[in-house]
C-alpha positions in Angstrom: -41.6 78.2 -67.1 -42.0 79.0 -63.4 -38.3 80.1 -63.2 -39.1 82.9 -65.7 -41.8 84.5 -63.5 -40.4 86.9 -60.9 -43.5 89.1 -60.4 -47.2 88.9 -60.7 -47.0 91.4 -63.5 -45.2 88.7 -65.5 -48.5 86.7 -65.5 -51.4 87.4 -67.8 -53.7 88.8 -65.1 -56.4 91.4 -65.2 -55.1 94.9 -64.3 -57.6 95.1 -61.5 -56.1 91.9 -60.0 -52.6 93.3 -60.3 -53.7 96.5 -58.6 -55.3 94.5 -55.8 -52.2 92.4 -55.3 -50.0 95.5 -55.1 -52.3 97.1 -52.6 -52.0 94.1 -50.4 -48.2 93.9 -50.8 -48.5 90.6 -52.7 -45.7 91.3 -55.2 -43.7 88.2 -55.8 -45.3 84.9 -56.6 -44.4 81.9 -54.5 -43.0 78.8 -56.3 -46.4 77.1 -56.3 -48.1 80.3 -57.7 -45.5 80.8 -60.4 -45.8 77.3 -61.6 -49.6 76.6 -61.2 -51.1 79.9 -62.4 -50.0 79.8 -66.1 -51.4 76.4 -66.9 -54.5 77.2 -64.8 -55.1 80.3 -66.8 -55.1 78.1 -69.9 -57.9 76.0 -68.4 -55.8 73.0 -67.5 -56.6 70.8 -64.6 -54.0 71.2 -61.9 -52.5 68.6 -59.5 -50.5 70.7 -57.1 -48.1 69.1 -54.6 -47.0 71.6 -52.0 -46.5 72.0 -48.3 -48.8 74.0 -46.1 -48.2 77.7 -46.1 -46.8 77.9 -49.6 -49.5 80.3 -51.0 -51.9 77.7 -52.5 -55.0 80.0 -52.1 -53.7 82.5 -54.6 -52.4 79.7 -56.8 -56.0 78.6 -57.5 -57.8 81.9 -56.6 -56.1 84.2 -59.1 -56.8 82.0 -62.2 -60.5 81.6 -61.0 -61.1 85.2 -60.3 -59.3 86.3 -63.5 -61.6 84.0 -65.5 -65.0 84.3 -63.7 -66.0 87.8 -65.0 -66.1 86.5 -68.6 -67.8 83.2 -67.6 -71.3 82.2 -66.9 -70.2 79.6 -64.4 -69.2 79.7 -60.7 -66.5 78.3 -58.5 -66.5 75.9 -55.6 -63.6 75.4 -53.2 -63.6 72.4 -50.8 -61.4 72.6 -47.7 -61.1 70.3 -44.7 -61.7 72.5 -41.7 -63.7 75.6 -40.7 -60.6 77.6 -39.8 -58.9 76.9 -43.1 -62.2 77.7 -44.9 -62.4 81.0 -43.2 -58.8 81.9 -44.2 -59.4 80.9 -47.8 -62.7 82.9 -47.8 -60.9 86.0 -46.5 -58.3 85.9 -49.2 -60.7 85.2 -52.0 -63.0 88.0 -50.8 -60.1 90.5 -51.2 -59.4 89.5 -54.8 -63.1 89.2 -55.7 -64.0 92.7 -54.4 -62.8 94.8 -57.4 -65.0 92.7 -59.7 -68.1 93.1 -57.4 -68.3 89.3 -57.0 -69.8 87.9 -53.8 -68.3 85.0 -52.0 -70.1 82.6 -49.6 -68.7 80.6 -46.7 -70.4 77.3 -45.8 -69.0 75.7 -42.6 -70.4 73.8 -39.6 -71.0 75.6 -36.4 -72.5 78.5 -38.2 -76.2 79.4 -38.9 -77.7 77.4 -41.8 -80.4 80.1 -42.2 -77.7 82.9 -42.5 -75.9 80.7 -45.1 -79.1 80.3 -47.1 -79.6 84.1 -47.1 -76.0 84.5 -48.4 -76.6 81.9 -51.1 -79.6 83.9 -52.3 -77.2 86.8 -53.0 -75.9 84.8 -56.0 -72.3 84.4 -54.9 -69.8 83.5 -57.7 -67.4 81.7 -55.4 -68.4 79.3 -52.6 -65.9 78.0 -50.0 -67.2 75.0 -48.1 -66.3 72.1 -45.8 -67.6 68.8 -47.3 -70.0 68.0 -44.5 -71.8 71.3 -44.5 -72.0 71.3 -48.3 -73.6 67.9 -48.2 -76.1 69.2 -45.6 -77.2 71.9 -48.0 -77.4 69.5 -50.9 -79.7 67.2 -48.8 -81.9 70.1 -47.9 -82.0 71.3 -51.5 -80.6 74.7 -50.6 -77.9 74.5 -53.2 -77.4 73.2 -56.7 -74.0 72.4 -58.2 -75.0 72.2 -61.9 -73.3 75.4 -62.8 -69.9 74.8 -61.2 -67.2 75.5 -63.8 -64.2 75.7 -61.4 -63.7 73.1 -58.6 -60.9 73.2 -56.0 -59.9 70.5 -53.6 -57.6 72.2 -51.2 -55.5 70.0 -48.8 -57.2 67.0 -50.3 -55.1 64.5 -48.4 -56.3 66.0 -45.1 -59.9 65.7 -46.2 -59.4 62.0 -46.8 -57.6 61.6 -43.5 -60.6 63.1 -41.8 -63.0 60.6 -43.4 -64.6 62.9 -46.0 -64.0 60.5 -49.0 -67.7 59.6 -49.3 -68.8 63.2 -49.2 -66.1 64.3 -51.7 -67.1 61.6 -54.1 -70.7 62.5 -53.8 -69.9 66.2 -54.6 -67.6 65.2 -57.5 -70.5 63.2 -59.0 -72.9 66.2 -58.5 -70.8 68.8 -60.3 -70.7 69.0 -64.1 -68.1 66.9 -65.9 -67.2 69.9 -68.1 -65.3 71.9 -65.5 -61.7 72.8 -64.5 -60.5 71.0 -61.4 -57.5 72.0 -59.2 -56.4 69.6 -56.5 -53.7 70.5 -53.9 -52.1 68.1 -51.5 -49.0 67.9 -49.3 -48.8 64.2 -49.7 -49.8 61.8 -52.5 -51.5 58.7 -51.0 -53.1 56.1 -53.2 -56.6 57.5 -52.7 -55.5 60.9 -54.1 -54.1 59.2 -57.2 -57.4 57.3 -57.6 -59.4 60.6 -57.4 -57.1 62.3 -60.0 -57.5 59.3 -62.4 -61.3 59.2 -62.1 -62.3 62.8 -61.8 -59.6 64.9 -63.5 -58.7 65.4 -67.2 -55.0 65.0 -67.9 -53.9 67.2 -65.0 -50.8 69.3 -65.1 -48.7 68.1 -62.2 -47.1 71.0 -60.3 -44.7 69.7 -57.7 -42.9 72.4 -55.7 -41.6 69.8 -53.2 -41.7 66.0 -53.5 -44.7 64.5 -51.7 -43.8 63.9 -48.1 -41.1 66.5 -47.8 -40.8 69.3 -45.4 -39.2 72.7 -45.6 -35.4 72.6 -45.5 -35.5 75.3 -42.9 -37.1 73.0 -40.3 -34.7 71.4 -37.9 -36.2 68.1 -36.8 -35.3 66.2 -33.6 -36.6 63.4 -31.4 -36.6 62.4 -27.7 -37.2 58.7 -26.7 -38.3 58.8 -23.1 -40.7 56.9 -20.8 -44.3 58.1 -20.5 -43.5 59.5 -17.1 -40.7 61.8 -18.6 -42.8 63.3 -21.4 -44.0 66.3 -19.3 -40.5 67.0 -18.1 -39.2 67.1 -21.7 -42.2 69.4 -22.7 -41.4 71.7 -19.8 -37.7 71.9 -20.8 -38.6 72.7 -24.4 -40.9 75.4 -23.3 -38.4 76.9 -20.9 -35.7 77.0 -23.6 -37.9 78.7 -26.2 -39.3 82.2 -26.2 -41.6 82.5 -29.2 -45.0 81.0 -30.1 -45.2 77.2 -29.7 -47.7 74.8 -31.2 -48.1 71.5 -29.3 -49.8 68.5 -31.0 -51.5 65.8 -29.0 -53.5 62.8 -30.1 -56.7 63.2 -28.1 -59.1 65.9 -27.0 -58.7 64.8 -23.4 -54.9 65.2 -23.5 -55.3 68.7 -25.1 -57.6 69.8 -22.3 -55.3 68.2 -19.6 -52.1 69.8 -20.9 -53.8 73.2 -21.3 -55.0 73.2 -17.8 -51.6 72.1 -16.5 -49.5 74.6 -18.6 -51.8 77.5 -18.0 -50.5 77.8 -14.5 -47.1 78.8 -15.9 -47.6 79.9 -19.5 -50.5 81.6 -21.4 -52.0 78.5 -23.2 -55.1 77.7 -25.1 -56.5 74.5 -26.6 -58.2 73.8 -30.0 -60.0 70.5 -30.7 -63.4 69.3 -32.0 -65.1 69.6 -28.6 -64.6 73.3 -28.6 -67.2 75.5 -30.2 -66.4 77.4 -33.4 -66.3 80.6 -31.3 -63.9 79.1 -28.8 -61.6 77.8 -31.5 -61.5 81.1 -33.3 -60.8 82.9 -30.1 -57.9 80.5 -29.3 -56.4 81.0 -32.8 -56.8 84.8 -32.6 -55.3 84.9 -29.2 -52.4 82.7 -30.4 -51.9 85.0 -33.4 -52.0 88.2 -31.4 -49.6 86.9 -28.7 -52.2 86.6 -25.9 -51.5 82.9 -25.8 -47.9 81.8 -26.3 -48.8 78.1 -26.5 -51.5 76.5 -28.5 -52.3 72.9 -27.9 -54.1 71.1 -30.8 -55.3 67.9 -32.2 -54.7 67.1 -35.8 -58.3 67.6 -37.0 -58.7 71.0 -35.4 -55.3 72.3 -36.2 -55.5 72.0 -40.0 -56.6 75.6 -40.5 -54.1 77.3 -38.3 -52.3 79.9 -40.3 -50.1 81.8 -37.9 -46.8 83.4 -38.9 -43.5 83.0 -37.0 -44.3 79.8 -35.1 -40.8 79.0 -34.0 -41.4 75.6 -32.5 -43.7 72.7 -33.1 -43.8 69.9 -30.5 -45.3 66.5 -31.2 -46.2 65.6 -27.6 -47.9 62.6 -29.0 -46.5 60.9 -32.1 -49.2 60.8 -34.8 -50.7 57.5 -36.0 -50.2 58.5 -39.6 -46.9 59.5 -41.1 -48.6 62.0 -43.3 -50.0 63.8 -40.3 -46.4 64.4 -39.2 -45.7 66.3 -42.4 -48.8 68.5 -41.9 -48.0 69.2 -38.3 -44.4 70.4 -38.7 -45.4 72.3 -41.8 -46.7 75.0 -39.4 -43.1 76.1 -38.7 -40.3 77.1 -41.1 -42.6 79.0 -43.4 -41.6 81.5 -46.1 -37.9 80.6 -45.7 -37.8 81.2 -42.0 -36.1 78.8 -39.6 -38.2 76.6 -37.5 -37.9 73.6 -35.1 -39.9 70.5 -34.8 -39.4 68.3 -31.8 -41.1 64.9 -31.3 -41.5 63.1 -28.0 -41.7 59.3 -28.5 -41.9 56.4 -26.1 -40.0 53.1 -26.5 -43.0 51.3 -27.9 -43.5 53.8 -30.8 -40.6 52.7 -32.9 -42.8 51.6 -35.8 -44.6 55.0 -36.0 -41.2 56.8 -36.1 -39.8 54.5 -38.7 -42.9 55.1 -40.9 -42.3 58.8 -40.6 -38.6 58.5 -41.5 -39.5 56.3 -44.4 -41.8 59.0 -45.7 -39.2 61.7 -45.1 -36.5 59.5 -46.7 -34.2 60.5 -43.8 -33.6 59.7 -40.2 -34.6 62.1 -37.4 -31.9 63.2 -35.0 -32.3 61.7 -31.5 -31.5 63.9 -28.5 -30.6 62.6 -25.1 -32.6 64.2 -22.2 -30.4 66.3 -20.0 -32.0 65.0 -16.8 -32.7 61.4 -17.8 -31.6 58.3 -19.6 -32.0 58.1 -23.4 -34.1 55.0 -24.1 -34.2 52.9 -27.3 -37.2 51.7 -29.2 -38.3 48.3 -28.2 -37.9 45.5 -30.8 -41.6 44.7 -31.0 -44.6 47.0 -30.9 -47.3 46.5 -28.5 -50.4 45.1 -30.2 -53.4 47.4 -30.5 -55.5 47.3 -27.4 -52.7 45.9 -25.3 -52.9 47.1 -21.7 -50.4 49.7 -20.6 -48.7 50.0 -17.3 -50.3 52.8 -15.3 -48.6 56.1 -15.9 -47.5 56.4 -12.3 -44.5 54.2 -13.1 -43.3 51.4 -10.9 -44.8 51.2 -7.4 -42.9 53.2 -4.9 -40.9 55.1 -7.5 -43.1 58.1 -8.2 -40.9 61.2 -8.7 -41.5 64.9 -9.1 -38.0 66.0 -9.9 -38.4 65.9 -13.7 -40.4 69.1 -13.9 -42.4 71.7 -12.2 -45.2 70.6 -14.5 -45.3 67.2 -13.0 -46.4 68.7 -9.7 -49.4 70.3 -11.4 -50.9 67.0 -12.3 -49.8 65.0 -9.3 -49.4 67.5 -6.3 -48.0 65.9 -3.2 -50.8 65.4 -0.6 -51.0 64.1 2.9 -52.0 60.5 3.1 -55.6 60.2 4.0 -57.7 57.2 4.9 -60.9 57.0 2.9 -63.3 54.2 3.2 -64.5 52.3 0.2 -68.1 53.5 0.8 -67.0 57.1 0.8 -65.0 56.5 -2.4 -68.1 55.1 -4.0 -70.3 58.0 -3.0 -67.7 60.5 -4.2 -67.4 58.9 -7.6 -71.2 58.8 -8.0 -71.4 62.5 -7.5 -68.7 63.4 -10.1 -70.1 65.5 -12.9 -70.1 64.0 -16.3 -68.2 66.1 -18.8 -70.2 66.9 -22.0 -68.6 67.8 -25.3 -69.2 71.4 -26.2 -69.4 70.6 -29.9 -68.6 67.8 -32.2 -66.6 69.2 -35.2 -66.6 65.9 -37.2 -70.4 65.4 -37.1 -71.4 68.9 -38.1 -69.2 70.2 -40.8 -71.7 70.3 -43.6 -72.9 72.8 -46.2 -75.1 75.3 -48.4 -75.2 76.5 -52.1 -76.3 79.1 -54.8 -78.6 80.2 -57.6 -79.3 82.0 -60.9 -75.8 82.0 -62.6 -75.5 80.2 -59.3 -78.7 78.4 -59.4 -77.0 76.8 -56.4 -79.5 78.5 -54.1 -82.9 77.1 -54.7 -86.2 78.4 -53.2 -87.2 76.3 -50.2 -90.9 76.6 -50.4 -93.2 77.9 -47.7 -91.5 80.6 -45.8 -88.0 79.3 -46.6 
């Protein structure tokens, strides 16, 4: 059926919606939209398997907004991160405006009181992260008894982030008589379990098999020592000219690389220790071209929606193969060409093999121009095994791999320092404090009346 749809006008949509789509230059449905919207308009539950950046927001947003004006119910969309929630809210606000329907955004890092005020305006559509929604449920500032449309967007990522208990609690709180639409790039066992337990004979809409990436993304891999990783990164950045997204495993590494790269390239970092304002500023700067390089952890990067990212670099190989799919889905969007380059060390063979198993293909290995191509070791190091210090073998420290190497390890004159002085210096070192913890604070608010989501709070609330 999807092949017959070449324009939004081919869909049975309200004329006001069609006018809004045309005004925003949304003229041709993407494959996921063409295939998901018709059964969704019929009230069917939808299980959508599609990569990031394929137009899922309109795939569930258009059927909901088309149906809400004639319904006494409301809609709830759950998304994994604040950034993605903001993007979804922006899109839904555009298509809700012609019908004078309010939307409400519930995310961590924002004022609970302001969210409560917005809920009292009786929004018809609420977009929330699971944690913040649970916060509002616990404080009785929202009720879910009138939810007729439920969306789980990027459900696999929500599970990866540990939101399964919150999601199940929310699923138990909404009415059983509802339409549910779940979208995911991968299909792990936990997603299948949720679909069996909480969805009614869903229509499966599979734009690309679970675990696949866009055909326009060229994937390659370097296998180098830990000491060579920065030189490979510098080479990749020197050879590229457009926006580059660099993924790392830890917040500490994100901050370290950003500080190091910023001496040569405009770079910004995004991770869970950055405040919501700092994260949004980094994304806006990356989108506008102020920053050419954005360094991100998996959790923080999920909501990044930036066009024309030419290169994604996995500076650290992800622990989960599914995370690799989500990472490289940031490039090669909308039919454009993109590159995804991963930098692995010899002890990470199992992680790479897991990724290739999910991809059902091998990744092309590239030999470094200024170093020896290594092979994966036969056995993986056990978790917790001690690693050799990153300085390499004693007496063999080298700075010829990259200008970046010198930023982290600048050559200095030898200096004799007594043990007592070293002790005093370390005791004076300031302790770094996280700016904000994303994981612990993403929680949420809800509505009233038709949305009796919002409930009066009693004295002065």
